[in-house]
C-alpha positions in Angstrom: -111.4 108.5 132.0 -108.9 111.2 133.3 -109.8 112.3 136.8 -111.7 109.1 137.6 -110.8 106.1 139.7 -111.8 102.9 137.9 -111.1 99.4 139.3 -107.4 98.7 139.1 -106.4 96.7 136.1 -104.5 94.2 138.2 -107.0 93.8 141.0 -108.7 90.6 140.0 -105.5 88.8 139.3 -104.0 89.7 142.6 -107.2 89.0 144.7 -107.7 85.6 143.1 -104.1 84.5 143.3 -103.8 84.3 139.5 -101.1 87.0 139.4 -97.7 85.3 138.7 -94.5 86.7 140.3 -91.0 85.7 139.4 -90.8 83.2 142.2 -93.8 81.5 140.8 -92.0 80.8 137.5 -89.9 77.7 136.9 -88.4 77.1 133.5 -88.3 73.5 132.3 -85.3 71.7 133.7 -84.3 74.7 135.9 -81.8 74.2 138.7 -82.4 75.7 142.1 -79.6 78.1 143.3 -78.5 78.8 146.8 -75.7 81.3 147.7 -72.8 81.1 150.1 -72.3 84.5 151.7 -69.4 85.9 153.6 -69.8 85.9 157.4 -67.2 88.6 157.8 -67.1 92.3 156.7 -63.5 92.4 155.3 -61.1 89.6 154.8 -58.9 87.9 152.3 -60.2 84.5 151.1 -57.3 82.2 152.2 -58.9 78.9 150.9 -62.1 78.0 149.2 -62.7 74.3 148.9 -65.8 73.1 147.0 -64.8 69.4 146.7 -67.4 68.1 149.2 -70.1 70.4 147.8 -69.6 69.0 144.3 -70.1 65.5 145.7 -73.5 66.2 147.3 -76.2 64.2 145.5 -78.3 66.4 143.2 -75.7 69.2 142.9 -74.9 70.0 139.3 -72.6 73.0 139.6 -70.7 74.9 142.3 -69.6 78.2 140.9 -66.9 80.5 142.3 -64.9 83.4 140.9 -62.4 80.9 139.5 -65.1 79.8 137.0 -65.6 83.3 135.7 -62.2 84.1 134.2 -63.1 84.2 130.5 -64.7 87.6 130.8 -64.6 90.7 133.0 -66.9 89.4 135.8 -67.6 92.8 137.4 -70.6 94.9 137.2 -72.2 98.2 138.4 -74.4 100.8 136.8 -72.6 103.9 138.0 -69.3 102.4 139.0 -68.1 99.0 137.7 -66.7 98.0 141.0 -68.6 94.8 142.0 -67.5 91.2 141.3 -70.2 88.8 140.4 -68.7 86.5 143.0 -66.0 87.6 145.5 -62.5 87.2 144.1 -59.7 87.0 146.6 -61.3 89.5 149.0 -64.7 90.0 150.6 -65.8 93.5 151.4 -69.0 93.1 153.4 -70.7 90.5 155.6 -73.1 89.0 153.2 -71.0 89.3 150.0 -71.6 86.3 147.7 -68.6 84.0 147.6 -70.0 81.0 145.8 -73.3 79.7 144.2 -74.6 76.1 144.2 -77.0 74.9 141.5 -78.8 71.7 142.2 -81.9 69.6 141.2 -83.7 70.7 144.4 -83.5 73.5 146.9 -82.6 70.9 149.6 -79.6 69.7 147.6 -78.5 73.3 146.8 -78.7 74.1 150.5 -76.7 71.0 151.4 -74.1 72.0 148.8 -73.7 75.4 150.3 -73.2 73.9 153.8 -70.5 71.6 152.4 -68.3 74.4 151.1 -65.3 75.1 153.2 -63.8 78.7 153.4 -61.0 80.1 155.5 -60.8 83.9 155.8 -57.8 86.1 156.9 -59.4 89.1 158.6 -58.6 92.6 157.3 -59.3 96.0 159.0 -62.9 97.2 158.3 -64.4 100.7 158.2 -68.0 100.7 159.3 -68.7 104.4 159.8 -68.5 107.0 157.1 -66.7 109.5 159.3 -64.1 106.8 160.0 -63.9 105.9 156.4 -62.8 109.4 155.4 -60.1 109.9 158.1 -56.4 109.8 157.1 -55.1 106.3 157.2 -58.5 104.6 157.1 -58.6 101.2 155.5 -59.4 101.4 151.8 -62.5 99.5 150.6 -61.1 99.5 147.1 -57.5 99.7 146.2 -58.0 100.9 142.7 -59.7 104.1 141.4 -63.4 104.0 140.6 -64.1 102.8 137.0 -67.2 104.2 135.3 -70.1 101.8 134.7 -72.2 101.8 131.5 -74.7 104.1 133.1 -72.3 106.7 134.4 -73.1 110.1 133.0 -70.4 111.5 130.7 -68.1 114.0 132.5 -68.5 112.5 136.0 -65.4 112.9 138.1 -64.2 110.3 140.6 -61.5 110.9 143.2 -59.1 108.5 144.8 -60.2 107.3 148.3 -63.2 106.0 150.1 -65.0 109.3 149.4 -64.8 108.6 145.7 -67.5 111.0 144.5 -68.5 114.5 145.6 -71.5 116.6 144.6 -71.2 120.3 145.3 -73.6 123.2 145.2 -72.1 126.7 145.2 -74.6 129.5 144.8 -74.1 133.2 145.4 -77.2 135.3 144.8 -75.8 138.1 147.0 -72.0 138.5 147.4 -70.6 139.3 150.8 -70.5 138.0 154.3 -73.1 137.1 156.9 -74.1 140.0 159.2 -72.3 139.8 162.5 -75.5 139.8 164.6 -77.2 137.1 162.5 -78.6 133.9 164.1 -76.4 130.9 163.5 -77.6 127.4 163.9 -74.9 124.7 163.5 -75.3 121.1 164.5 -74.5 117.5 163.4 -77.2 114.9 162.5 -77.4 111.2 161.6 -79.7 109.0 159.6 -79.3 105.2 159.8 -79.3 102.4 157.2 -82.8 101.3 156.5 -84.2 98.3 154.6 -86.6 99.0 151.7 -88.9 96.1 152.7 -91.0 94.8 149.7 -93.3 91.8 150.2 -91.5 90.0 147.4 -87.8 89.7 147.8 -85.6 89.5 144.7 -86.2 86.6 142.3 -84.6 85.6 139.0 -85.1 82.8 136.5 -82.3 82.8 133.9 -80.9 80.8 131.1 -77.7 81.4 129.0 -76.7 79.5 125.9 -75.2 80.1 122.5 -78.3 82.0 121.4 -78.0 84.5 124.2 -79.5 85.3 127.6 -83.1 85.0 128.7 -84.2 86.3 132.1 -87.4 86.6 134.1 -86.8 89.0 136.9 -88.7 91.0 139.6 -86.9 94.1 138.5 -87.9 97.8 138.2 -85.5 98.7 135.3 -85.5 95.8 132.8 -83.9 97.8 130.0 -81.1 98.9 132.2 -80.7 95.3 133.4 -80.5 94.3 129.7 -77.8 96.9 129.0 -75.9 95.7 132.1 -76.0 92.0 131.2 -75.0 92.7 127.6 -72.1 94.8 128.8 -70.9 92.2 131.3 -71.3 89.1 129.2 -70.1 90.7 126.0 -73.3 90.3 123.9 -75.3 92.7 121.7 -78.4 93.9 123.5 -80.7 92.2 121.1 -79.4 88.8 122.3 -80.4 89.6 125.9 -84.1 89.3 126.8 -85.6 90.5 130.0 -89.2 89.7 131.0 -91.0 91.1 134.1 -94.1 89.5 135.6 -95.9 91.1 138.4 -93.6 92.7 140.9 -94.4 92.5 144.6 -93.3 95.9 145.6 -90.0 97.6 144.8 -89.5 101.0 146.5 -86.1 101.2 144.8 -84.9 97.9 146.1 -85.2 96.4 142.6 -83.7 99.3 140.7 -80.8 98.5 138.3 -79.3 95.0 138.4 -79.3 93.1 141.7 -79.1 89.3 141.4 -79.4 89.0 137.6 -75.6 88.9 136.9 -75.2 86.1 139.5 -78.1 84.0 138.1 -76.8 84.4 134.5 -73.3 83.5 135.5 -74.5 80.3 137.2 -76.7 79.4 134.3 -73.8 79.9 131.9 -71.5 77.6 133.9 -74.2 75.0 134.7 -75.5 74.9 131.1 -79.1 74.8 132.3 -81.7 77.4 133.3 -81.6 78.4 137.0 -84.0 79.8 139.5 -82.6 82.1 142.2 -85.2 83.3 144.9 -84.1 85.4 147.8 -85.4 85.4 151.4 -85.6 88.5 153.5 -82.2 87.9 155.1 -80.7 87.8 151.6 -82.5 90.9 150.4 -81.4 92.9 153.4 -77.7 92.5 152.5 -78.4 93.0 148.7 -79.6 96.6 149.1 -80.6 99.1 151.6 -81.1 102.9 152.2 -77.9 104.9 152.6 -76.9 105.8 156.1 -76.0 109.5 156.4 -74.1 111.9 158.6 -74.4 115.7 158.2 -72.9 118.8 159.6 -75.2 121.8 158.7 -74.9 125.5 159.4 -77.8 127.9 158.8 -77.5 131.7 159.1 -80.6 133.9 159.3 -80.6 137.7 159.6 -82.3 139.5 162.4 -84.8 140.7 159.7 -85.8 137.1 159.1 -84.0 136.9 155.7 -82.2 133.6 155.0 -78.5 134.5 154.6 -76.5 131.4 154.1 -76.5 127.6 154.4 -73.5 125.4 154.5 -73.6 121.6 154.7 -71.1 118.8 154.7 -72.8 115.4 154.0 -71.4 111.9 154.1 -73.5 109.2 152.5 -72.7 105.6 153.3 -73.0 103.7 150.1 -71.5 100.5 151.5 -68.9 98.3 149.8 -70.1 98.9 146.2 -71.4 102.1 144.6 -74.7 100.9 143.1 -76.4 104.3 142.4 -74.8 106.0 145.4 -73.6 109.0 143.4 -77.1 109.7 142.3 -78.4 109.4 145.8 -75.6 111.7 147.0 -76.4 114.3 144.4 -80.1 114.4 145.3 -79.2 114.6 149.0 -77.0 117.5 148.3 -79.9 119.2 146.4 -82.2 118.6 149.3 -79.8 120.2 151.8 -80.5 123.6 150.3 -84.2 123.6 150.8 -86.5 125.5 148.4 -85.5 128.9 149.9 -84.0 132.1 148.6 -80.6 131.9 150.2 -78.1 134.6 149.6 -75.3 132.1 149.6 -75.2 128.3 149.6 -72.3 125.8 149.9 -73.0 122.1 150.0 -70.4 119.3 149.8 -72.0 115.8 149.7 -69.7 112.8 149.6 -70.5 109.3 148.5 -68.4 107.1 150.8 -67.4 103.4 150.6 -67.6 101.4 153.8 -67.4 97.7 154.6 -71.2 97.4 155.0 -73.7 95.9 152.5 -74.3 98.1 149.4 -76.9 100.8 149.6 -79.1 101.9 146.7 -82.3 103.6 145.9 -85.2 103.8 148.4 -88.3 105.9 147.7 -87.7 109.6 148.3 -84.0 109.2 148.6 -82.1 112.4 149.4 -85.1 114.4 150.5 -85.8 111.7 153.2 -82.2 112.1 154.3 -81.8 115.8 154.5 -85.1 117.7 154.5 -85.7 117.1 158.2 -82.2 118.4 158.9 -82.7 121.7 157.1 -86.3 122.2 158.4 -85.2 121.6 161.9 -82.8 124.4 161.6 -85.4 126.7 160.1 -87.6 126.1 163.2 -84.7 126.6 165.6 -83.9 129.9 163.9 -87.5 131.0 164.2 -87.5 130.2 167.9 -84.4 132.3 168.5 -85.8 135.2 166.5 -89.2 135.0 168.1 -90.8 134.6 164.7 -93.7 132.4 163.6 -92.4 129.3 161.9 -94.8 129.6 159.0 -94.1 133.3 158.5 -90.3 132.7 158.4 -90.9 130.1 155.7 -93.3 132.2 153.7 -90.8 135.1 153.6 -88.1 133.0 152.1 -89.8 130.4 149.9 -88.9 130.4 146.3 -91.6 131.3 143.9 -92.5 129.6 140.6 -89.9 130.2 138.0 -87.0 130.9 140.4 -83.8 128.8 140.5 -83.7 125.9 143.0 -80.3 124.5 142.0 -78.0 126.2 139.4 -78.2 124.3 136.1 -81.5 122.7 136.9 -85.0 123.6 135.7 -86.7 126.5 137.6 -89.3 125.8 140.3 -92.6 124.7 138.7 -94.8 124.7 141.8 -96.7 127.0 144.2 -95.1 126.0 147.4 -96.7 128.7 149.5 -100.1 127.5 148.3 -99.2 123.9 149.2 -98.1 125.0 152.7 -101.4 126.8 153.2 -103.2 123.7 152.1 -101.5 121.7 154.9 -101.9 124.2 157.8 -105.6 124.9 157.0 -106.3 121.2 157.6 -104.0 120.7 160.6 -105.7 123.1 163.0 -102.6 125.3 163.1 -102.6 127.9 165.8 -104.9 126.1 168.3 -103.4 125.7 171.7 -102.0 122.3 172.6 -101.4 120.8 176.0 -97.9 120.0 177.2 -95.8 117.4 175.3 -97.9 117.9 172.2 -96.6 119.5 169.1 -97.3 120.4 165.5 -94.8 120.6 162.7 -94.7 121.4 159.0 -92.0 121.1 156.3 -91.5 122.3 152.8 -89.1 120.8 150.2 -88.8 119.7 146.6 -86.9 116.9 145.0 -85.8 116.4 141.4 -88.0 113.9 139.6 -88.4 112.3 136.2 -84.6 111.7 135.7 -84.8 111.0 132.0 -87.1 111.6 129.0 -86.1 108.3 127.5 -89.5 106.6 127.4 -91.2 105.1 124.4 -94.6 103.4 123.9 -96.6 101.7 121.3 -100.4 101.5 121.3 -102.0 98.9 119.0 -105.6 98.3 117.8 -106.2 94.5 118.1 -108.9 92.1 117.0 -112.2 92.7 118.6 -111.6 96.4 118.9 -109.4 96.1 121.9 -106.3 98.2 122.4 -103.0 97.1 123.8 -100.5 99.6 125.4 -96.9 98.4 125.2 -94.9 100.5 127.6 -91.9 99.5 129.8 -92.9 101.1 133.1 -93.3 98.3 135.6 -96.4 97.6 137.7 -94.9 97.4 141.2 -98.1 98.0 143.0 -98.4 101.8 142.3 -101.1 101.3 139.6 -99.0 102.0 136.5 -101.0 99.7 134.3 -104.3 101.2 135.4 -103.1 104.8 134.7 -101.6 104.0 131.4 -104.8 102.3 130.3 -106.8 105.4 131.4 -104.5 107.7 129.4 -104.9 105.6 126.2 -108.7 105.3 126.9 -109.0 109.1 127.2 -107.2 109.8 124.0 -109.0 107.1 122.0 -112.5 107.6 123.4 -112.6 104.0 124.7 -114.0 102.4 127.8 -111.0 101.6 130.0 -111.9 97.9 130.1 -111.1 97.6 126.4 -107.5 98.6 127.0 -104.9 96.1 128.2 -101.3 96.8 129.3 -99.2 93.6 129.0 -96.2 92.9 131.1 -92.8 94.1 129.9 -90.8 92.0 127.5 -87.7 93.8 126.2 -88.1 91.8 122.9 -91.4 93.4 122.1 -91.9 96.4 124.5 -90.5 99.8 123.5 -87.6 101.2 125.5 -88.3 102.8 128.8 -85.4 104.0 131.0 -86.7 103.0 134.4 -89.6 102.8 136.9 -88.7 105.2 139.6 -88.3 108.9 140.3 -92.1 109.3 140.0 -91.8 109.1 136.3 -94.4 106.4 135.3 -97.3 108.8 134.9 -95.4 111.9 133.8 -92.8 110.5 131.4 -93.9 107.0 130.4 -97.5 108.3 130.5 -96.6 111.1 128.1 -95.2 108.5 125.7 -98.4 106.5 126.0 -100.5 109.6 125.3 -98.4 110.5 122.2 -98.6 106.9 120.9 -102.4 106.9 121.5 -102.7 110.2 119.6 -100.9 108.7 116.6 -103.1 105.6 116.7 -106.1 107.9 116.8 -104.8 109.7 113.7 -104.2 106.4 112.0 -107.7 105.2 112.7 -109.3 108.4 111.5 -107.2 108.3 108.3 -108.2 104.6 107.7 -111.9 105.4 108.1 -111.7 108.5 105.9 -109.9 106.5 103.2 -112.3 103.5 103.3 -115.6 105.3 103.5 -114.7 108.7 101.9 -115.6 110.7 105.0 -113.6 114.0 105.7 -111.1 113.3 108.5 -111.9 116.6 110.1 -115.5 115.4 110.8 -114.6 112.2 112.6 -114.5 111.7 116.4 -113.6 108.7 118.5 -116.2 108.1 121.2 -117.4 105.1 123.2 -115.2 102.6 121.3 -116.4 103.8 117.8 -115.5 106.3 115.2 -118.4 108.7 114.8 -119.4 111.1 112.0 -122.8 112.7 112.6 -125.3 109.8 112.8 -122.9 107.3 111.3 -120.4 105.2 113.4 -117.9 102.4 112.9 -117.0 100.2 115.8 -113.3 99.8 116.4 -113.8 96.0 116.1 -114.5 96.5 112.4 -111.5 98.8 112.0 -109.0 96.4 113.4 -109.4 94.5 110.1 -108.5 97.6 108.0 -104.8 97.5 108.9 -102.5 97.0 105.8 -100.6 94.3 107.6 -103.6 92.5 109.0 -105.1 92.5 112.5 -103.0 94.6 114.9 -101.4 96.6 112.2 -103.0 99.8 113.1 -100.7 101.3 115.8 -99.1 104.4 117.0 -95.7 105.0 118.5 -94.8 107.8 120.8 -92.0 109.1 123.1 -91.4 111.6 125.9 -88.4 113.1 124.1 -90.2 116.5 123.9 -89.5 116.8 127.7 -85.8 117.2 126.6 -82.8 117.1 128.9 -79.9 119.2 129.8 -81.5 120.5 133.0 -80.1 118.0 135.4 -82.2 115.1 136.8 -85.3 117.3 137.3 -87.8 117.0 134.4 -90.1 118.4 137.1 -89.8 119.1 140.9 -91.7 116.8 143.1 -93.3 118.7 146.0 -92.4 117.5 149.5 -94.8 119.4 151.8 -96.5 117.9 154.8 -97.6 118.6 158.4 -98.1 116.5 161.5 -99.4 116.6 165.1 -97.8 114.4 167.7 -97.9 113.6 171.4 -94.8 112.6 173.3 -95.0 110.5 176.5 -92.2 111.9 178.7 -92.3 108.7 180.9 -91.6 106.3 178.1 -90.4 108.4 175.1 -93.2 106.9 173.0 -94.4 109.1 170.1 -98.1 109.0 169.2 -98.8 110.4 165.7 -102.2 112.0 166.0 -102.6 113.6 162.7 -100.8 113.9 159.4 -101.5 116.0 156.3 -99.7 115.5 153.0 -99.8 117.3 149.7 -100.0 115.6 146.3 -99.2 118.5 144.0 -99.8 116.4 140.8 -100.8 119.0 138.2 -103.7 116.8 137.2 -104.8 113.6 139.0 -105.3 111.0 136.3 -106.6 108.6 139.0 -107.3 110.4 142.3 -107.7 107.2 144.3 -104.3 105.9 143.2 -102.8 109.3 144.2 -104.3 109.0 147.7 -103.1 105.4 148.0 -99.6 106.4 147.0 -99.5 109.1 149.6 -101.0 106.9 152.3 -98.5 104.1 151.6 -95.6 106.5 151.7 -96.9 107.9 154.9 -96.6 104.6 156.6 -93.1 104.1 155.3 -92.1 107.5 156.4 -93.4 106.8 159.9 -91.3 103.7 160.0 -88.1 105.5 158.9 -88.8 108.4 161.3 -89.8 106.5 164.4 -88.3 103.0 164.6 -86.7 101.4 161.5 -83.0 100.9 161.7 -80.6 98.2 160.4 -78.4 97.4 163.4 -74.8 96.3 162.6 -72.5 94.9 165.2 -68.9 96.1 165.7 -67.9 93.3 163.3 -70.1 94.7 160.5 -72.6 91.8 160.7 -76.3 92.7 160.5 -78.0 91.7 163.7 -81.6 92.2 162.9 -81.9 90.5 159.5 -85.4 89.2 159.8 -88.9 90.6 160.2 -88.9 89.2 163.7 -86.1 91.6 164.6 -86.5 94.4 162.0 -89.7 96.3 162.8 -91.7 97.6 159.9 -95.0 99.6 160.1 -98.2 97.7 160.7 -101.9 98.7 160.9 -101.3 99.6 164.6 -99.0 102.5 163.4 -101.6 104.2 161.2 -102.0 107.8 162.5 -105.2 108.9 164.2 -106.0 111.0 161.1 -104.5 110.9 157.7 -105.3 113.4 155.0 -104.0 113.6 151.4 -104.6 117.0 149.8 -104.6 116.7 146.0 -103.5 119.9 144.4 -104.3 120.3 140.6 -102.8 123.3 138.9 -102.4 121.7 135.5 -98.7 122.7 135.6 -97.1 119.3 135.0 -95.1 118.3 131.9 -96.9 115.0 131.6 -100.2 114.1 129.9 -103.1 116.4 130.6 -100.8 118.6 132.7 -100.0 115.8 135.2 -96.8 115.3 137.2 -95.7 112.5 139.4 -96.3 111.8 143.1 -95.7 109.1 145.7 -92.2 109.9 146.9 -92.5 113.5 148.1 -94.2 112.4 151.3 -90.9 110.7 152.5 -89.1 114.0 152.7 -92.0 116.1 153.7 -93.6 113.9 156.4 -90.3 112.8 157.9 -89.3 116.4 158.4 -92.8 117.4 159.7 -92.7 114.6 162.3 -89.3 115.9 163.5 -90.4 119.5 163.7 -93.6 118.4 165.5 -91.6 116.4 168.1 -89.3 119.5 168.5 -92.4 121.6 169.0 -93.4 119.2 171.7 -90.2 120.0 173.5 -87.7 117.4 172.3 -84.8 118.4 170.0 -84.0 115.6 167.4 -80.3 115.1 166.4 -80.7 111.7 164.7 -83.3 109.2 163.4 -85.1 107.1 164.1 -87.0 108.8 167.0 -87.3 105.5 168.8 -88.8 105.5 172.3 -85.5 104.8 174.0 -83.7 107.6 172.2 -86.5 110.1 172.9 -86.5 109.1 176.6 -82.8 109.7 176.8 -83.0 113.1 175.0 -85.8 114.2 177.4 -83.9 113.2 180.5 -80.5 114.5 179.3 -81.9 118.0 179.0 
């Protein structure tokens, strides 16, 4: 089954409408919850009157911070800085001030409308550069407090720039040559919304027995840990179940609305159902905005001498996983090149904007285009070919990317060649047309903490229990293929149930391109152990040497004899389903930073710029999926194509627009433009590279995020090649027109 593209395991359910998402679920007796959000970015709550709301027919509970005083009602994975409901102060427009639980959505909405709040405005900082100036208003008065997921040894500093990640690398001591080419500029990247078709949804209950949650989350085991920590329960008394998830892209990483839903259920004494709309989701999480000052020095001989970067990442009012995003951005700033000296200082900065979190390809999407722009600019000054300059300085397999992290495990020069050979590089282009390439890597895998259990069930079917979520990327299909390959089964005899933390083995998270590489390795190891158990059972029952047994086509075979797995399911000592294997990915180890492998971010693009309108037409894109081994080639291509469209949106037109008061102005899909079919490039090629060099099953490694860094940068360098220098994203038509006519 490896290397083939069978029908997706979830296809029929989704096409027929049988697939259930969290918003489709409704626990018996569940109350409907609506939220009151702050209309201002920073203010003291002067008065909060819920009297009229409590009198609305159908309203069962109105919950404010005053109802959550019997426990520490704050949460946060990396920094425990976020109140479940605003207490005394609001720190961004959209912060949750109160929640109303009612018998119907209409009653809950009426209850929210009846709440009366008075705010005393406070100074707000809305830009990261303003937030780090002397005398700027503090977003938090107290020092950052580590959350349950904060890595040991993490250091926080006092101030809005509460976390710094630094890279200091000196391969060659000394100073830059006095005649070297120096490129130094400032760049900006806006806040962007990780649009998923399904906004956040939670169904929760909380009683004396514990907490039970259905959630559209990517990290159910981390959500379980978070809720146990916040509500003071042992983890075994917190249950998280995840149905189908309608897209995530990082927006459903870690806890989002689960603490609020559980707190309301706890006060109301009944199950609750909390379903967001797009305008809610947009102030729940977003991509970090970024500002950067970068300096690149290249010798006259074309050798890369030094790179310095100062980076400010806007994490909003609460940290979420901002320090991780900041770290990866700092890594991306170096580029995969053999610098003599590198200094990067990346700061995670609080502002009075909605919290930022994960978004597909974070870090690389923010910084790769900046560094690659400067490589192209240096090549132009030196009169060198852009490809040749990169080839001279690219790191080779086994060399250090970031001190303390695993060495490079890819052939970047080969990946670059794969792009340019398909892009028509070197052919003459007319005016206002340009081609661009970009090369980068991003740390992937994040943690080896993935476990799986593979069970032989009645009828000879096999169940794969693994905690990696199906968020549209095809995880259930790939995990079924891996188990089928190991067990010699047709893939349609393998099922992958939805995650239930009560029965599913622990998996750290769904993200960082780890579902195939890390969770998939755990599945492979569990399937191998089940295979061994099946062989041992047959050998013991029928007296056949284990060394002569093979699993093929759903049966155990020995010469001309065979035993169907349906028979063997009854051999288990504990009855049907007792034959099972458990496995983990712990062999991948740790201690080498967040990179269990380096995801390749290599792409190329050809564009046309209309100088009269500033509109950019993307004529051709080529992306590389350097996956080691493609378990399912079709899913690899779909991952790259989907990410291509998202990268086009980020590069060309997506931007969350905040007013001078910190209020989001384009909080609906009428005003916030996302890519549509009309934005599909004229040509779109995904090159699958299989070198068998991944740490995952069958030599696989993950994909699906590298396009964000690679293609965003390739589009920028292509537009620059067409004659327009790009200092900020998105490259919207109005901006491009101004850049053209300002030159």
